[in-house]
N, C-alpha and C positions, 0 to 999 in steps of 0.2 A: 596386567600380565603384560609384555612388548607385544606390539603387531605384525602380522608376520611380514617379510620382506618381499613382497611377493603382491603382481599388480602394477595399475596403470601408474604412468608416468605423469610428474609435471610436467607435461611439453608445452606450458602458457598459465600465463597469471589465472585465468577464468580455471583451468583445472586444478592449480596449485589450492584454488578457493575452492573447488568442490571437496577434493579429495577430503584436507583439514576440515572442512564439515562430516563429512560421513566419518572418517577415524576419530571426530571427538567426538559426536553425538548419532552413535548409529541406533544406539538404544531408545530412542524416545519419538521414534518415528519407521511404521512398517519400510516405509517407503527409502528411507533412509537405510533399511537394513537391508532392503534387498538391493539397494547402488552399492552396498559394499560386500554383497554377494557379484556383484557382476562385477569390482574391482577387483575384485579375486581372481574370478574368473579372467579376469583382461578385457571382456566386453564395453569396447570404451560407449557404442551408442546406448546401452540398456541405461551403463551407470550415468551417461549424462540425461536420461530421460527419468528415471528413479531419479535420481536429487529434485530434479525440477519441476518431478510432477510432488513432491514430501510439501507438506503443511508449511515447516519450517522453512524452506525457501522461498514459497509465494507469502508468506508473511513478514517477512524479514525483508531487511533492506540488506546493502552489504557489512555497515557500520554494525547495526547488533548481529550479525552472525559473526562478524569478531570477537563480539565481546560475549558471544555464547560460548564460541569455541576457549576463549580467556579464560572465562568463567569454569570450565571445565579441564583447562591444562594449566591453565597459571592462577590459580584462586587469591595468590596472595597479589599479582600484582592488579588482575581484575577487582580487586574489593579494595586498594590504594585508588583505583581510577573513578569505581563508583562514588565512592565517602566524596571525593575532591570535586566532581559533578555534582552532587546532593547538596551539599555544602554552598556552593556556588549559586545553587537557584536558593537555597533556604535565606542568604542573605539577602538575593535578591528580591524574594517575592516577600521578607519580612523588611525591607527599605519600603517598598511600596504598599507594604500596607500594616505593618505592624505588625510582632509580636506574634499576638491572639490569631494572627491567619495561618501561623505554622503549627498544624496537627497533625493528628495521626493519617488520616486518612488523605491528605496533601501530599505528606512523604510516602503514603506508595505512590500516590498518582508518580510523585518524581521519580523515583526510587523504576517502577514501570518504565515508564519513557528514557530514562537509562538503556534497559533492556531493549528496547525500541527501537534505537540508534539515534536519541535525541541528540542534538550537540547545543552548546548555548548560543546560538544563530539567533539573528532576528524575529525566523520564520519559525523555527522550532519553537523558540519560548514563547512566542506569536499562539502556538497550538497546543503548547502547555499549560498557556495560562487559562484558556479557555474550558479546558477540564477541571484548571486549579481554583477559578470562578466559580463552579457550583457547588465544592466543597467548603468555601470559605463564609459566615455572619458576617456580612459586611457593614453592621450595628456593632460590630467589636472592635474593628478597625483599630491602628493607630499608630500607621508609619507617616510615608509623605501623603499616601493615596488621602486618611482620613483628616490630617491637614487640610487637605485641599478641598473636601468635605466643610469641614467645621468651617472654610471661610466661605466656601459658597451658603453657608447656613445663615451665617453673620452677614453677610450681602444681601438674602432675601430679607431677612430682620430689617435692614437698612432701605430696602423700597419697600418696607411696611407688606411683606406678601409671605411672610412666612409660616402665615396657620394655611397658607396655601398648598406646601407643601407637606405628605404625611412622611413619617418612618419609608414606607415603601418605596415613595419616590427617591430616596436620599439612600438606599440602598440599592436600588437599580442602576441610579448614576455612579455610586463608588467601583459597582462592578463595570461598567462601560465606560468609565476613565479607565479601569487598569485595562481594559483589555482594549484600551483606545479606539472604544467605537465614537467616543466625545471628547469632548475638550471641556475646559472650567470657562474657555470665553463663550463657547454654545449654551452653556447652562447660564452662563449668568444675562444671555442674552432672551434667554426662554423666560428668565427671572423680570425680565426688563418689559418685557411681554405682558405676563399678569400683571405686573405693576399699572401699565398704562389701562389694560381692562377696569384694572380694580379702582381707578386714581386719574380719573382722565382730566382733572383741570393740570395735571403735573405731567402728563404726556409730554410735554413741549422739553424741559429737563431730564427727565427720564430716556428722551431720545439720546439727549446730548450727555449720557451718564451721570448725571443729578441724581444723588440717593433721595428719599423720600425724608432722612433724616436731614439732609444738606437744604433740600426747601423748605419745607414743614417743620421742621423741630423747633422755630421758633412759635410755632403754635400748642402745641406742650408747654414753653416756659409761659406767653402768656396765662394760657388757661394755669396753669402750678401755683405762678404767682397772686389769680386772684380768687384762688382754692386755697392758697397757704399750706401747698407740700409741694413733694421735692420731683420735678418734673420726671426723675428718673422714675419714679415708680409708676409713670403715663405710659399704659400702651396703647396703638396703632388706632387697637379694639376697643379703648376707653369707652366709656359714654361718652365722655366730655370733649371726646381731643374727634373723634371717629365723625360728627356729624359734621365737622370742618374741614374733613378731607373731601368728603361729596358734599359741599354747598353747592348751589346754582342761585345766580342771577335773578331777584324775583320779578326782575321785569324780561329777560329775553329767556328763561328758564335753559339756560346754557352754564354747564359746570366752569365755575371759578376758582381764585383763590380768592380767598376773604381777606377784606383789611384786618389791621394789626386794630383797630379801635370798633371791629363789628364782631371782633372773635373778645375783645376785652366785653362789650357792653352786653354783647348774647351769654355768656356767661354770668356777668355778677347777675344779671336776672333769673335764668335758669338755678342757676344754687347760690340764689341770696342769702339764705342762710349763713353758708360756708363762706360768702365774703364779708359777711358783716363781720364774722369772728377775727378776721385776719387784720390786723394793727391797718393796714392800706385802707380796709373797708371799714375800718374803727374810723379812720382821718376823714375817710370820705363821707359817711355819716355825718360826723360831727359837725365835718365844714355845711352839709345841708340844711344843718340844726340853724346853725347860724345865721344862714343866707335866711330860712323862713322867716325864724325872729325879728332881721334887719326888716325885712321885706314889711313884717306883723308891724313896726316902728318900736319894737321892745327893746331893742337893742340900738 
């Protein structure tokens, strides 16, 4: 039914906005209905007072009010604009976190954000992201965000401290990265600090950006060669490797990087049976036998 052609006039932009609100939405709020009655009665003061006392006016900004009116009066246009906003946000979130981040709860939050007048501005996206983050399982990320987290996990592994960071830590960091509360560089610094505490003999290298892999990868190689195994099968926590990472000088008691000879001799002594079964071990023992026989004058 058409509105009666009576009432207050839109003699200003603000008045036009208020009249549009009342004519479109008077059924959703008692104060808007009272404002409509004042509009018909041409009581400007009461009209403005009732509109501004309405929950709708107090809780929605001008953009949200315009959209609410469009939903009533131009539903087709409103739906197109809403769909456009939702799709843009969907692509932004999926690019950052992967397809698994987009779920029904996140979509509802994005749709609500549109109704509340959110735009694609950095400020509004920042507010929306805080809501979205609460509805995302960061264990299942698969976009740019998870690529960063996976890279950081590899970084922690290369520094020998991956075991110090559990799933909860990485979930929290994934969320904080998405929200812009931290950076990959910040997390790398945290990893370096943990590595320095865990392996003080390699602290200088860590501070210079040299990973444990770069500084101590040779230890795995020496150990593996003397045990006849693949060096890639050895972790930093392996009992054959870990003691050398916390090696102390016998005289000073200080943590130091062992020499190749110390690692080789110590590994052969502790794991003699394994060493003896390697080609190098067999040759070494054969050499000792020959020398013993020569010393005895039997060769």
